[in-house]
C-alpha positions in Angstrom: -15.8 -0.3 1.4 -12.5 -0.1 3.1 -9.9 2.4 1.7 -8.1 1.1 -1.4 -4.4 1.2 -0.9 -2.1 3.4 -2.8 1.0 1.5 -4.0 4.1 3.5 -4.6 5.9 1.8 -7.6 9.4 0.5 -7.3 11.9 2.7 -9.0 15.6 2.3 -10.0 17.5 5.5 -10.4 20.2 5.6 -13.0 23.7 5.7 -11.6 26.2 8.2 -13.0 28.5 6.8 -15.6 31.8 5.3 -14.7 34.9 7.4 -15.0 37.6 6.6 -17.5 40.9 6.0 -15.7 42.8 7.4 -18.7 42.0 11.0 -17.7 44.8 13.1 -16.1 43.9 13.7 -12.5 45.7 14.0 -9.2 46.5 10.7 -7.4 43.9 11.5 -4.7 41.3 12.4 -7.3 42.0 9.2 -9.2 41.6 7.2 -6.0 38.3 8.8 -5.4 37.1 7.9 -8.9 38.4 4.3 -8.4 36.3 4.1 -5.2 33.4 5.6 -7.1 33.6 3.1 -9.9 33.9 0.3 -7.4 30.7 1.6 -5.7 28.9 1.5 -9.1 29.9 -2.1 -9.6 28.8 -3.1 -6.2 25.4 -1.4 -6.8 24.9 -3.1 -10.1 25.5 -6.5 -8.4 23.0 -5.4 -5.7 25.6 -5.4 -2.9 24.3 -2.2 -1.4 26.3 -2.2 1.8 29.6 -2.5 -0.1 28.4 0.2 -2.6 27.7 2.5 0.4 31.2 1.9 1.8 32.9 2.6 -1.6 30.9 5.7 -2.3 31.6 7.0 1.2 35.3 6.5 0.6 35.1 8.4 -2.7 33.5 11.3 -0.9 36.1 11.3 1.8 38.8 11.5 -0.9 37.0 14.2 -2.9 34.7 16.4 -0.9 33.0 18.1 -3.9 32.2 14.8 -5.7 28.6 15.6 -6.7 27.9 12.3 -8.5 29.2 10.3 -5.6 26.7 12.1 -3.3 23.9 11.5 -5.8 24.7 7.8 -6.1 25.2 7.3 -2.4 21.7 8.8 -2.0 20.4 6.2 -4.5 22.0 3.4 -2.5 20.5 4.8 0.7 17.1 4.7 -0.9 17.6 1.1 -1.6 18.5 0.6 2.0 15.4 2.6 3.0 17.5 5.2 4.8 15.4 7.9 3.3 16.4 10.8 5.7 20.1 10.3 5.1 19.4 10.0 1.3 17.7 13.3 1.4 20.8 14.9 2.9 23.0 13.4 0.1 20.7 14.5 -2.7 20.7 18.0 -1.2 24.5 18.1 -1.3 24.5 16.7 -4.8 22.0 19.3 -6.0 24.2 22.1 -4.6 27.2 20.7 -6.5 25.3 19.8 -9.7 22.5 22.3 -9.9 21.7 21.5 -13.5 21.1 17.8 -12.9 17.3 17.7 -12.6 17.0 14.1 -11.8 18.6 14.9 -8.4 15.4 16.8 -7.5 13.4 13.8 -8.6 15.4 11.4 -6.5 15.1 13.7 -3.4 11.4 13.9 -4.0 11.2 10.1 -4.0 13.1 10.0 -0.7 10.8 12.6 0.8 7.7 10.8 -0.4 8.8 7.6 1.3 9.8 9.6 4.4 6.2 10.9 4.4 7.3 14.5 3.7 4.5 14.8 1.2 4.5 18.6 0.6 8.3 18.9 0.2 8.2 15.9 -2.1 5.6 17.5 -4.2 7.8 20.7 -4.4 10.8 18.6 -5.5 8.9 16.9 -8.2 7.5 20.2 -9.5 11.0 21.8 -9.5 12.4 18.7 -11.4 9.6 19.2 -14.0 10.4 22.9 -14.3 14.1 22.0 -14.7 13.3 19.8 -17.7 12.8 16.4 -16.2 9.8 15.1 -18.2 9.8 11.4 -17.4 6.4 9.9 -16.7 7.5 8.8 -13.3 7.9 12.4 -12.0 4.3 13.1 -12.7 3.2 9.8 -11.2 5.1 10.3 -8.0 4.0 13.9 -7.7 0.4 12.6 -8.1 1.0 10.2 -5.2 2.4 13.0 -3.1 -0.7 15.1 -3.9 -3.1 12.2 -3.2 -1.4 11.8 0.2 -2.3 15.4 0.9 -5.9 14.8 -0.3 -5.5 16.8 -3.5 -7.5 14.3 -5.4 -8.2 16.4 -8.6 -4.6 17.5 -8.9 -3.4 14.0 -8.4 -5.7 12.8 -11.2 -4.3 15.4 -13.5 -0.8 14.1 -12.8 -1.7 10.4 -13.3 -3.3 11.3 -16.6 -0.1 13.1 -17.6 2.0 10.1 -16.6 -0.2 7.7 -18.6 0.0 10.1 -21.6 3.8 9.8 -21.5 3.8 6.1 -20.8 0.8 4.1 -22.0 2.0 1.0 -20.1 2.5 2.6 -16.7 0.7 0.1 -14.6 1.0 1.9 -11.3 -0.5 5.1 -12.7 -3.5 3.2 -14.0 -3.8 1.5 -10.6 -3.8 4.7 -8.6 -6.0 6.5 -11.0 -8.6 3.7 -10.6 -8.7 4.5 -6.9 -9.6 8.1 -7.6 -12.2 7.2 -10.2 -13.8 4.9 -7.7 -13.8 7.5 -4.9 -15.5 9.9 -7.4 -18.2 7.3 -8.1 -17.1 6.5 -11.6 -17.0 2.7 -11.0 -16.9 1.8 -14.7 -13.8 3.8 -15.3 -12.2 2.4 -12.1 -12.8 -1.2 -13.1 -11.4 -0.4 -16.6 -8.2 1.0 -15.1 -7.8 -2.0 -12.7 -8.2 -4.3 -15.6 -5.7 -2.3 -17.6 -3.3 -2.5 -14.7 -3.2 -6.3 -14.6 -3.2 -6.5 -18.4 0.1 -4.5 -18.4 1.5 -6.3 -15.3 -0.3 -9.6 -14.5 1.8 -10.0 -11.4 0.4 -7.0 -9.5 -1.6 -9.0 -7.0 -2.7 -5.9 -5.0 -4.4 -4.7 -8.2 -6.5 -7.8 -8.3 -7.2 -7.4 -4.6 -8.4 -3.8 -5.0 -10.5 -4.9 -8.0 -12.1 -7.6 -5.8 -12.8 -5.0 -3.0 -14.5 -2.7 -5.5 -16.6 -5.5 -7.0 -17.6 -6.6 -3.4 -18.8 -3.1 -2.7 -20.8 -3.3 -5.9 -22.3 -6.6 -4.8 -20.7 -8.4 -7.7 -19.6 -11.3 -5.5 -18.6 -14.0 -8.0 -16.5 -11.6 -10.1 -15.0 -10.3 -6.9 -14.1 -13.9 -5.8 -12.4 -14.5 -9.1 -10.3 -11.3 -8.6 -9.3 -12.4 -5.1 -8.4 -15.9 -6.5 -6.0 -14.3 -9.0 -4.4 -12.2 -6.2 -3.9 -15.4 -4.1 -2.5 -17.4 -7.1 0.2 -14.7 -7.4 0.8 -14.2 -3.7 -0.6 -17.1 -1.6 0.3 -15.2 1.6 -1.7 -12.1 0.8 -4.0 -12.0 3.9 -6.1 -9.1 2.7 -7.3 -11.2 -0.2 -8.3 -14.1 2.0 -10.3 -11.7 4.1 -11.9 -10.1 1.1 -12.8 -13.4 -0.5 -14.3 -14.6 2.9 -16.4 -11.5 3.1 -17.8 -12.2 -0.4 -18.8 -15.7 0.7 -20.3 -14.3 3.9 -22.5 -11.9 1.9 -23.5 -14.6 -0.5 -24.6 -16.7 2.5 -26.6 -13.8 3.8 -28.5 -13.6 0.5 -29.2 -17.3 0.6 -30.5 -17.2 4.2 -32.9 -14.5 3.2 -34.3 -17.0 0.7 -34.3 -19.7 3.4 -31.7 -21.7 1.6 -30.0 -22.7 4.9 -27.9 -25.7 3.7 -26.3 -23.8 0.8 -25.7 -20.8 3.1 -24.0 -23.0 5.7 -21.5 -24.3 3.1 -20.6 -20.7 2.2 -20.3 -19.7 5.8 -17.9 -22.5 6.5 -15.9 -21.6 3.4 -15.9 -17.9 4.6 -14.6 -19.0 8.0 -11.8 -20.9 6.4 -10.7 -17.8 4.5 -10.9 -15.7 7.6 -8.8 -18.2 9.4 -6.3 -18.2 6.6 -6.0 -14.4 6.8 -5.4 -14.6 10.6 -2.9 -17.4 10.1 -0.8 -15.0 8.0 -1.5 -12.0 10.2 -2.5 -13.1 13.8 -3.5 -9.5 14.8 -5.8 -9.0 11.8 -8.8 -7.5 13.7 -11.0 -7.1 10.6 -10.7 -10.8 9.7 -11.4 -11.8 13.3 -14.5 -9.6 13.4 -15.7 -11.0 10.1 -15.2 -14.6 11.4 -17.3 -13.7 14.4 -20.1 -12.4 12.1 -20.1 -15.7 10.2 -20.2 -17.7 13.4 -23.2 -15.5 14.6 -25.0 -16.5 11.4 -24.4 -20.1 12.2 -25.7 -19.5 15.8 -22.3 -20.5 17.3 -22.5 -17.8 19.9 -19.6 -18.9 22.2 -17.3 -19.2 19.2 -18.5 -15.8 17.9 -17.9 -14.1 21.2 -14.3 -15.6 21.2 -13.6 -14.2 17.7 -14.9 -10.8 18.6 -12.8 -10.8 21.8 -9.7 -11.6 19.8 -10.6 -8.7 17.4 -10.9 -6.1 20.2 -7.7 -7.5 21.8 -5.9 -6.8 18.5 -7.6 -3.4 18.1 -8.9 -2.0 21.4 -10.7 0.8 19.5 -12.6 -1.4 17.1 -16.1 -0.2 17.8 -17.9 -2.6 15.5 -16.3 -5.6 17.1 -17.5 -4.4 20.6 -21.0 -4.0 19.2 -20.9 -7.4 17.6 -19.6 -9.0 20.8 -22.5 -7.4 22.6 -24.9 -9.1 20.3 -23.2 -12.5 20.8 -23.4 -12.0 24.6 -27.1 -11.1 24.3 -27.8 -14.4 22.6 -25.8 -16.0 25.5 -28.1 -14.2 27.9 -25.2 -12.2 29.3 -27.2 -8.9 29.3 -24.8 -7.0 31.6 -21.8 -8.0 29.4 -23.8 -7.1 26.3 -24.7 -3.7 27.6 -21.1 -3.0 28.6 -19.9 -3.8 25.0 -22.7 -1.8 23.3 -22.0 1.2 25.5 -18.3 0.9 24.8 -19.0 0.8 21.0 -21.1 4.0 21.4 -18.2 5.8 23.2 -16.0 4.8 20.3 -18.3 6.6 17.9 -20.6 3.9 16.5 -24.3 4.6 16.3 -25.5 1.4 17.9 -29.2 1.1 18.6 -28.7 -1.8 20.9 -27.1 0.5 23.4 -30.4 2.1 24.1 -31.6 -1.3 25.6 -29.3 -0.5 28.5 -30.7 2.9 29.4 
């Protein structure tokens, strides 16, 4: 089974409150607060570029404006400028050391910037400083999972769920850990809980389908993929997964000599693989799977073409080389077959066909 993706949930940080213009401040300070309030308004209207400009102006007018640094960091997160956001949160934290959510926000930026160990440290410091929101445990769990600290991540996801029983992302990522540990029943339960809480999370249906495929529950898997595609018709991974289910069902029918029914499923599988490639032309796995279906249908030239496209998309795709070698063998291109089989072996696949070339 291919690795189930970890999805980092979308988060909206709370902006600092607007300042009242009735306070007695210097003219320059008042201008800074006006610019700050303008930035907040732009942010709330989702005009992030304008918000960035206004908050930058506020900081230029008032160099020690901690909330402006914090909120500018939030805007930069929205703009996916994570490294710059980290700098702003660090300055905000120096100016507002008791504001624990700054540590949380910086951890979020570091997580997205793939600084997993420092992100974990920020989330831990935020917790120690009194920030007890379920999200800080969830994101710390994600940071730990990225560092392959599976058991520690599980503890954090459990804590997040205990604080928020409807935290769909925490159930989703906990399901992946349960599955990796071999607790398939718990994994399926968590995936189902995920989509019960948020029926629009198409990737959860996709991962549920992948898990069921691995368990050879092909019809339930297809239903899960169908739901993913109903929500997101362009989700190429679900087309590939659904096609793979149909391919495996066809394999079972061929073993029972039910060729006509198997051919229908293989054609349906190829349509799904083509759909996947239509949305992602360099999708090597779908191209390889299409080649496998064509091999089963004894369409060896077409299969060779599909495998060739797969290795073009991913020149280190060992299985596609091995499969192309098989197609070439059927086409009586023994030299070409041997070349592919030996290439697959150099890429690390234990391919018994390579020994035919010794």
